[in-house]
Structure formats: structure tokens, C-alpha cells
MIKEFI-801511 format. One record per residue (C-alpha): residue number from 1; residue in three letters; x, y, z. Coordinates in steps of 0.2 Angstrom, whole numbers, plus 2048, in hexadecimal, padded with zeros to 3 digits. Layout:
! residues N
+-----+------+-----+-----+-----+
| pos | code |   u |   v |   w |
+-----+------+-----+-----+-----+
| NUM |  ALA |   X |   Y |   Z |
...
+-----+------+-----+-----+-----+
***
This chain:
! residues 304
+-----+------+-----+-----+-----+
| pos | code |   u |   v |   w |
+-----+------+-----+-----+-----+
|   1 |  MET | 800 | 800 | 800 |
|   2 |  GLY | 80F | 80B | 800 |
|   3 |  GLN | 80C | 81C | 809 |
|   4 |  PHE | 7FB | 816 | 80E |
|   5 |  SER | 801 | 806 | 817 |
|   6 |  LYS | 7FB | 80D | 827 |
|   7 |  LEU | 7EA | 814 | 821 |
|   8 |  ASP | 7DB | 810 | 82C |
|   9 |  LEU | 7CF | 808 | 820 |
|  10 |  ASN | 7C1 | 80D | 82C |
|  11 |  LEU | 7C4 | 81F | 826 |
|  12 |  LEU | 7BF | 819 | 814 |
|  13 |  ARG | 7AE | 811 | 81B |
|  14 |  VAL | 7AA | 822 | 823 |
|  15 |  PHE | 7AF | 82C | 813 |
|  16 |  LEU | 7A4 | 821 | 808 |
|  17 |  CYS | 795 | 824 | 814 |
|  18 |  VAL | 798 | 837 | 815 |
|  19 |  TYR | 799 | 838 | 802 |
|  20 |  GLN | 789 | 82E | 800 |
|  21 |  GLN | 77F | 838 | 80D |
|  22 |  GLN | 787 | 849 | 809 |
|  23 |  SER | 786 | 84C | 81C |
|  24 |  PHE | 791 | 849 | 82B |
|  25 |  SER | 781 | 847 | 836 |
|  26 |  ARG | 778 | 83B | 82B |
|  27 |  ALA | 788 | 831 | 829 |
|  28 |  ALA | 78A | 830 | 83C |
|  29 |  ASP | 778 | 82A | 83E |
|  30 |  MET | 77B | 81C | 831 |
|  31 |  LEU | 78C | 817 | 838 |
|  32 |  GLY | 787 | 818 | 84B |
|  33 |  LEU | 794 | 825 | 84E |
|  34 |  THR | 794 | 837 | 855 |
|  35 |  GLN | 795 | 845 | 848 |
|  36 |  SER | 7A6 | 84A | 84F |
|  37 |  SER | 7AD | 839 | 84D |
|  38 |  VAL | 7A7 | 839 | 83B |
|  39 |  SER | 7AF | 84A | 838 |
|  40 |  ASN | 7BF | 845 | 840 |
|  41 |  ALA | 7C0 | 836 | 835 |
|  42 |  VAL | 7BE | 840 | 825 |
|  43 |  GLN | 7CB | 84C | 82B |
|  44 |  ARG | 7D7 | 83E | 82F |
|  45 |  LEU | 7D4 | 837 | 81D |
|  46 |  LYS | 7D7 | 848 | 816 |
|  47 |  SER | 7E8 | 84A | 81F |
|  48 |  GLN | 7ED | 838 | 819 |
|  49 |  ILE | 7E9 | 83C | 806 |
|  50 |  GLY | 7ED | 84E | 806 |
|  51 |  GLU | 7DD | 854 | 7FE |
|  52 |  GLU | 7CE | 85D | 803 |
|  53 |  LEU | 7BF | 851 | 802 |
|  54 |  PHE | 7B0 | 85C | 807 |
|  55 |  VAL | 7AC | 86E | 807 |
|  56 |  ARG | 79E | 878 | 80F |
|  57 |  ALA | 78F | 87C | 804 |
|  58 |  GLY | 781 | 886 | 80C |
|  59 |  ARG | 77C | 87C | 81C |
|  60 |  GLY | 783 | 86C | 815 |
|  61 |  ILE | 793 | 865 | 80D |
|  62 |  THR | 797 | 860 | 7FB |
|  63 |  PRO | 7A5 | 854 | 7F5 |
|  64 |  THR | 7B4 | 85C | 7EC |
|  65 |  ALA | 7BC | 855 | 7DC |
|  66 |  ALA | 7C8 | 84B | 7E6 |
|  67 |  ALA | 7B9 | 843 | 7F0 |
|  68 |  HIS | 7B0 | 83E | 7E0 |
|  69 |  GLN | 7C0 | 836 | 7D9 |
|  70 |  LEU | 7C3 | 82D | 7E9 |
|  71 |  TYR | 7B1 | 827 | 7EA |
|  72 |  ARG | 7B1 | 820 | 7D8 |
|  73 |  GLY | 7C1 | 816 | 7DD |
|  74 |  LEU | 7BB | 810 | 7ED |
|  75 |  SER | 7A8 | 80C | 7EB |
|  76 |  HIS | 7AB | 7FD | 7DF |
|  77 |  ALA | 7B9 | 7F6 | 7E9 |
|  78 |  MET | 7AF | 7F7 | 7FA |
|  79 |  ASP | 7A0 | 7EF | 7F1 |
|  80 |  ASP | 7AB | 7E1 | 7EB |
|  81 |  ILE | 7B2 | 7DE | 7FD |
|  82 |  SER | 7A0 | 7DE | 804 |
|  83 |  ALA | 79A | 7D2 | 7F7 |
|  84 |  SER | 7A9 | 7C6 | 7FA |
|  85 |  LEU | 7A6 | 7C6 | 80D |
|  86 |  ASP | 793 | 7C5 | 80C |
|  87 |  ALA | 794 | 7B5 | 801 |
|  88 |  PHE | 79B | 7AC | 811 |
|  89 |  ASN | 78C | 7B2 | 81C |
|  90 |  GLN | 780 | 7A4 | 820 |
|  91 |  PHE | 76E | 7A8 | 821 |
|  92 |  ASP | 760 | 79D | 827 |
|  93 |  PRO | 74F | 7A6 | 827 |
|  94 |  HIS | 748 | 79A | 834 |
|  95 |  THR | 754 | 7A0 | 841 |
|  96 |  SER | 758 | 7B2 | 83B |
|  97 |  THR | 751 | 7C1 | 844 |
|  98 |  ARG | 756 | 7CD | 836 |
|  99 |  GLN | 74B | 7DB | 831 |
| 100 |  PHE | 74C | 7DF | 81F |
| 101 |  THR | 748 | 7F1 | 81A |
| 102 |  VAL | 740 | 7F4 | 809 |
| 103 |  TYR | 73B | 805 | 802 |
| 104 |  THR | 72D | 806 | 7F6 |
| 105 |  TYR | 71D | 80F | 7F1 |
| 106 |  GLU | 70D | 80C | 7FA |
| 107 |  ALA | 705 | 802 | 7EC |
| 108 |  ALA | 713 | 7F5 | 7EC |
| 109 |  SER | 713 | 7F3 | 7FF |
| 110 |  HIS | 700 | 7F1 | 800 |
| 111 |  THR | 701 | 7E4 | 7F2 |
| 112 |  LEU | 711 | 7DA | 7F9 |
| 113 |  GLN | 70E | 7DA | 80B |
| 114 |  PRO | 6FE | 7CF | 80B |
| 115 |  ALA | 707 | 7C3 | 7FF |
| 116 |  LEU | 716 | 7C2 | 80A |
| 117 |  ALA | 70C | 7BF | 81A |
| 118 |  PRO | 70B | 7AC | 818 |
| 119 |  LEU | 71D | 7AA | 812 |
| 120 |  LEU | 723 | 7B3 | 822 |
| 121 |  SER | 717 | 7AA | 82E |
| 122 |  GLY | 720 | 7A2 | 83C |
| 123 |  LEU | 731 | 7AB | 838 |
| 124 |  ALA | 739 | 7B7 | 844 |
| 125 |  LEU | 740 | 7C2 | 836 |
| 126 |  GLY | 737 | 7CF | 82D |
| 127 |  ILE | 735 | 7DA | 81D |
| 128 |  VAL | 732 | 7EC | 822 |
| 129 |  PHE | 72B | 7F7 | 814 |
| 130 |  LYS | 72E | 809 | 815 |
| 131 |  ASP | 726 | 816 | 80A |
| 132 |  MET | 730 | 81E | 7FC |
| 133 |  THR | 732 | 831 | 7FF |
| 134 |  SER | 72E | 83E | 7F2 |
| 135 |  HIS | 741 | 83E | 7F0 |
| 136 |  PRO | 746 | 82D | 7EA |
| 137 |  GLU | 759 | 831 | 7EA |
| 138 |  HIS | 759 | 832 | 7FD |
| 139 |  VAL | 752 | 820 | 7FD |
| 140 |  TYR | 760 | 81B | 7F2 |
| 141 |  GLN | 76C | 823 | 7FD |
| 142 |  ALA | 765 | 817 | 80B |
| 143 |  LEU | 768 | 809 | 7FF |
| 144 |  TYR | 77A | 80E | 7FC |
| 145 |  SER | 77E | 810 | 80E |
| 146 |  GLY | 777 | 800 | 814 |
| 147 |  SER | 768 | 806 | 81E |
| 148 |  ALA | 75C | 7FF | 811 |
| 149 |  ASP | 75D | 7ED | 809 |
| 150 |  MET | 752 | 7F1 | 7F9 |
| 151 |  VAL | 748 | 7FE | 7F0 |
| 152 |  ILE | 739 | 7F8 | 7E6 |
| 153 |  ASP | 737 | 805 | 7D9 |
| 154 |  ILE | 72D | 809 | 7C9 |
| 155 |  LEU | 73D | 80E | 7BF |
| 156 |  PRO | 74D | 804 | 7BD |
| 157 |  PRO | 75C | 80C | 7C6 |
| 158 |  ALA | 76B | 814 | 7BD |
| 159 |  GLY | 77D | 811 | 7C3 |
| 160 |  ASN | 788 | 802 | 7C3 |
| 161 |  ASN | 787 | 7FF | 7D6 |
| 162 |  LEU | 775 | 7FA | 7D5 |
| 163 |  LYS | 76C | 7EA | 7CE |
| 164 |  SER | 75A | 7E9 | 7CA |
| 165 |  GLN | 74D | 7DB | 7C5 |
| 166 |  LEU | 73C | 7DD | 7BF |
| 167 |  LEU | 730 | 7D7 | 7CE |
| 168 |  ILE | 71F | 7DA | 7C7 |
| 169 |  GLU | 715 | 7E4 | 7BA |
| 170 |  GLU | 706 | 7EE | 7BE |
| 171 |  GLN | 6F8 | 7F5 | 7B4 |
| 172 |  PHE | 6EF | 806 | 7B5 |
| 173 |  VAL | 6DD | 808 | 7B9 |
| 174 |  CYS | 6D2 | 817 | 7BB |
| 175 |  VAL | 6C8 | 819 | 7CC |
| 176 |  ALA | 6B8 | 822 | 7CF |
| 177 |  ALA | 6AB | 822 | 7DD |
| 178 |  LYS | 69F | 814 | 7DB |
| 179 |  ASP | 690 | 820 | 7DA |
| 180 |  HIS | 699 | 82C | 7CF |
| 181 |  PRO | 68B | 837 | 7C6 |
| 182 |  ARG | 692 | 836 | 7B5 |
| 183 |  LEU | 69D | 826 | 7B4 |
| 184 |  ASN | 697 | 814 | 7B5 |
| 185 |  GLY | 6A2 | 806 | 7AF |
| 186 |  SER | 6AB | 80E | 7A1 |
| 187 |  LEU | 6B6 | 81E | 79D |
| 188 |  SER | 6B9 | 826 | 78D |
| 189 |  THR | 6C8 | 831 | 789 |
| 190 |  GLU | 6BC | 840 | 788 |
| 191 |  GLN | 6B5 | 83C | 799 |
| 192 |  PHE | 6C6 | 83A | 7A0 |
| 193 |  ALA | 6CA | 84C | 79A |
| 194 |  ALA | 6BA | 853 | 7A1 |
| 195 |  GLU | 6BB | 84C | 7B3 |
| 196 |  ARG | 6C4 | 854 | 7C1 |
| 197 |  HIS | 6D3 | 849 | 7C7 |
| 198 |  CYS | 6DC | 844 | 7D7 |
| 199 |  ILE | 6EE | 843 | 7D3 |
| 200 |  LEU | 6FB | 839 | 7DC |
| 201 |  ASN | 70A | 844 | 7E0 |
| 202 |  LEU | 717 | 838 | 7DA |
| 203 |  ASN | 722 | 840 | 7CD |
| 204 |  ARG | 731 | 837 | 7C5 |
| 205 |  ARG | 73B | 83F | 7B7 |
| 206 |  GLY | 72F | 84E | 7B9 |
| 207 |  LEU | 720 | 843 | 7B3 |
| 208 |  SER | 711 | 83C | 7BC |
| 209 |  LEU | 70F | 829 | 7BE |
| 210 |  GLY | 702 | 829 | 7B0 |
| 211 |  GLU | 70D | 834 | 7A4 |
| 212 |  ILE | 71C | 828 | 7A7 |
| 213 |  PHE | 714 | 819 | 7A0 |
| 214 |  CYS | 706 | 820 | 795 |
| 215 |  GLU | 70B | 81E | 782 |
| 216 |  GLU | 700 | 82D | 77D |
| 217 |  PRO | 6FF | 83E | 784 |
| 218 |  LEU | 6F3 | 840 | 792 |
| 219 |  PRO | 6E7 | 84F | 791 |
| 220 |  GLU | 6E9 | 85D | 79D |
| 221 |  ARG | 6DF | 859 | 7AC |
| 222 |  ARG | 6D5 | 863 | 7B8 |
| 223 |  ILE | 6DC | 860 | 7C9 |
| 224 |  TYR | 6D0 | 85D | 7D8 |
| 225 |  CYS | 6DE | 858 | 7E4 |
| 226 |  GLU | 6F0 | 852 | 7E6 |
| 227 |  ASN | 6F4 | 844 | 7F2 |
| 228 |  SER | 705 | 83C | 7F7 |
| 229 |  SER | 6FC | 82C | 7FB |
| 230 |  GLU | 6F3 | 820 | 7EF |
| 231 |  ILE | 6E7 | 81B | 7FC |
| 232 |  SER | 6E3 | 82D | 802 |
| 233 |  MET | 6E1 | 831 | 7EF |
| 234 |  MET | 6D4 | 823 | 7ED |
| 235 |  ALA | 6CB | 829 | 7FD |
| 236 |  SER | 6CA | 83A | 7F6 |
| 237 |  ILE | 6C2 | 833 | 7E6 |
| 238 |  SER | 6B6 | 829 | 7F0 |
| 239 |  ARG | 6AF | 839 | 7F8 |
| 240 |  SER | 6AE | 843 | 7E8 |
| 241 |  ASP | 6AA | 842 | 7D6 |
| 242 |  ALA | 6BD | 843 | 7D1 |
| 243 |  ILE | 6C6 | 835 | 7C9 |
| 244 |  GLY | 6D8 | 82F | 7CA |
| 245 |  ILE | 6E5 | 822 | 7C3 |
| 246 |  ALA | 6EA | 814 | 7CE |
| 247 |  PRO | 6F4 | 803 | 7CD |
| 248 |  LEU | 6E7 | 7F5 | 7CA |
| 249 |  ARG | 6EB | 7E9 | 7D8 |
| 250 |  LEU | 6EA | 7F7 | 7E5 |
| 251 |  ALA | 6DA | 7FE | 7DE |
| 252 |  GLN | 6D2 | 7ED | 7DE |
| 253 |  SER | 6D7 | 7EB | 7F1 |
| 254 |  PHE | 6D0 | 7FB | 7F7 |
| 255 |  ALA | 6C1 | 7FD | 7EB |
| 256 |  PRO | 6B4 | 7F3 | 7F6 |
| 257 |  MET | 6B9 | 7FC | 805 |
| 258 |  LEU | 6B9 | 80E | 7FD |
| 259 |  GLN | 6AA | 80B | 7F2 |
| 260 |  LEU | 6B4 | 80E | 7E2 |
| 261 |  GLN | 6B1 | 808 | 7D0 |
| 262 |  LEU | 6BF | 803 | 7C5 |
| 263 |  LEU | 6BF | 80A | 7B3 |
| 264 |  PRO | 6CB | 805 | 7A5 |
| 265 |  PHE | 6D9 | 811 | 7A2 |
| 266 |  PRO | 6D3 | 819 | 791 |
| 267 |  PHE | 6E5 | 81C | 78A |
| 268 |  LYS | 6F2 | 811 | 783 |
| 269 |  SER | 6FF | 80D | 791 |
| 270 |  ARG | 70D | 801 | 795 |
| 271 |  PRO | 70C | 7F6 | 7A5 |
| 272 |  ILE | 714 | 7FE | 7B4 |
| 273 |  PRO | 725 | 7F4 | 7B7 |
| 274 |  VAL | 729 | 7F2 | 7CA |
| 275 |  TYR | 73C | 7EE | 7CD |
| 276 |  MET | 745 | 7E7 | 7DB |
| 277 |  VAL | 755 | 7F2 | 7DD |
| 278 |  TRP | 764 | 7ED | 7E8 |
| 279 |  PRO | 777 | 7F1 | 7EA |
| 280 |  ARG | 782 | 7E6 | 7DF |
| 281 |  ARG | 78C | 7E2 | 7EE |
| 282 |  LEU | 77D | 7D8 | 7F6 |
| 283 |  ASP | 77A | 7CE | 7E6 |
| 284 |  ASN | 782 | 7BE | 7ED |
| 285 |  GLN | 77D | 7C1 | 7FF |
| 286 |  PRO | 773 | 7B2 | 805 |
| 287 |  ALA | 767 | 7BD | 80F |
| 288 |  HIS | 764 | 7C8 | 801 |
| 289 |  ARG | 761 | 7BA | 7F5 |
| 290 |  TRP | 754 | 7B3 | 801 |
| 291 |  LEU | 74C | 7C4 | 801 |
| 292 |  ARG | 74B | 7C5 | 7EE |
| 293 |  ASP | 745 | 7B4 | 7EC |
| 294 |  THR | 737 | 7B6 | 7FA |
| 295 |  LEU | 731 | 7C6 | 7F1 |
| 296 |  LYS | 730 | 7BD | 7E1 |
| 297 |  HIS | 727 | 7AE | 7E9 |
| 298 |  ALA | 71A | 7BA | 7F0 |
| 299 |  VAL | 717 | 7C2 | 7DF |
| 300 |  SER | 714 | 7B1 | 7D7 |
| 301 |  ALA | 705 | 7AF | 7E2 |
| 302 |  LEU | 6FD | 7BF | 7DD |
| 303 |  LYS | 6EE | 7BF | 7D1 |
| 304 |  PRO | 6F2 | 7C7 | 7C1 |
+-----+------+-----+-----+-----+
***
């Protein structure tokens, strides 16, 4: 290792976490250290390599060019080390008490959790679903840092450090109150344009969920309300004459309870792909392979 033969490799672990979190305090939380310990570790690494790594930017920090270069060199190497060590870990779901953390959208969690229940019955371990935020990049930071095991997302990830696999495909459906004054079992493109809409406040790539997967332009919609939750959106629809777009399985589950009718989506659209996303370093880890296989098994039991 030459001049770095006495380098404390723990400093690199701290550096990677600070780089990913763009924050000393968040990195400290992730690593179970104090903020001063994290700051001191970065300062020690700075002294060792002779380069400034982070500079103040407003109330936060931003990586320097040297930090970007160091991260690019280290991230793949650390992933390879983790993957090599994880391959030796034994995992027995019947004795494990591990709690897997999976970030996803409301529709996916409500669809998957009931299907997982019989597969997890009698086991001490658990699969905990957490809602994706309005800023998915923050969720991916949790994946990089190790505080999350998987993200289930409607868009495949970018970057060589992540792997993805299609888990399930969903279809669109329009929903309206069962006693809607103008709609009863069918919906034309003209009726779609004329009605007021409840919109799910879930934008990816600057587009709404419907716009991402619709193969023709949607008409400008008159907005009744915006919701951050698909279930609260459907609840708003059930109490009004507004309509909305929802994933078919979720709408089927809540339609009887909320007194909704399901109407065919009147525009040509692609199925909604739902991907499992995980760090490449976990690809061969026995526990993570079990998680992926269990989710696929749960999906295989779902009705199309």
C-alpha cells in the first residue's frame, strides 16, 4: 500500500457514508456514531490523502472533485468486498429474527403484504414496508447506505451499483363513485376530459403516473384535488363526483369498502412495470436472495 500502509480503512467506510448522505449528521445516524466522530474521521482522511473532500454549501456540505474521484474508485471495490463476505453468511429463515426494510409505493405494499402473510406465518423475521417519499433519491440513498434492503419502484434504476428485476405488472383503471350521476360502467375519452379529477401527487421525470405509461397524450384535466396517498385519493372520489386513475389490484381491493365503480381506462397505455431494486453488492447474499425469492413467490399467488 506504499504511503497508505497505515491508513485506517474505517475512515473509508465513514467517507463513503458521508458522500452518499451529503451530511455529517445523517451519516452519523446511519453509522451509529456521533457527528463529531464522523467529522474527525473525514478530517483524518483528508490529512492522509492531502486533499479537501467536502466544502460547506449553504447549511450543508458538497463533495469536492477529489471526493468524487475517490468515491468512484472506492464504491465498486467496497461493494466487491461486501459481496465476497456476504456470500459466506448463512441464513435460515426459520431461525432468523432479521427485519428486512423495503421502500415502495402504497399500491405495491397493499398488494404484497396480504400475499406475504401466509409465507411469513410462524417466522420470527419480518418484511417491513415503508412508504416512498416524494423524493425517491433520498430512498435510494438509504439503499446505498445499507439502512434499506430493497426499493420496489415503477422505474428501473440508473447506475452500475444497482440491480433490478421485474416483479409484477399492473394495469390502469379509472375509479368513480358507485352512484356517480353521469357515469355507469363505461367511460369515453370525452367523458374523461369533461369530469373533474383527483390526482395522485406522484411525479417521476416531471410526469404524472398516467402520463408516464400512457401511449397517447392525455387531455388537460380539471383538478378537484391532489392527494399524496392512493387510498385517500380513492376516498375523495367516493365522496364526490370526481374521478381518478388507480392501479387495478388496489382499486379492486378497496372498491367494495369505498363504494367505487371501476371503469376501463379510455386511452392506450402500457402496463405499469414494478421492479425490485437492490445494491449489486447484495446480489449473492443468502438473506437477500431469500427476500427476492419470497417476494416473487408472493406475486405468483396474486390474481392477474
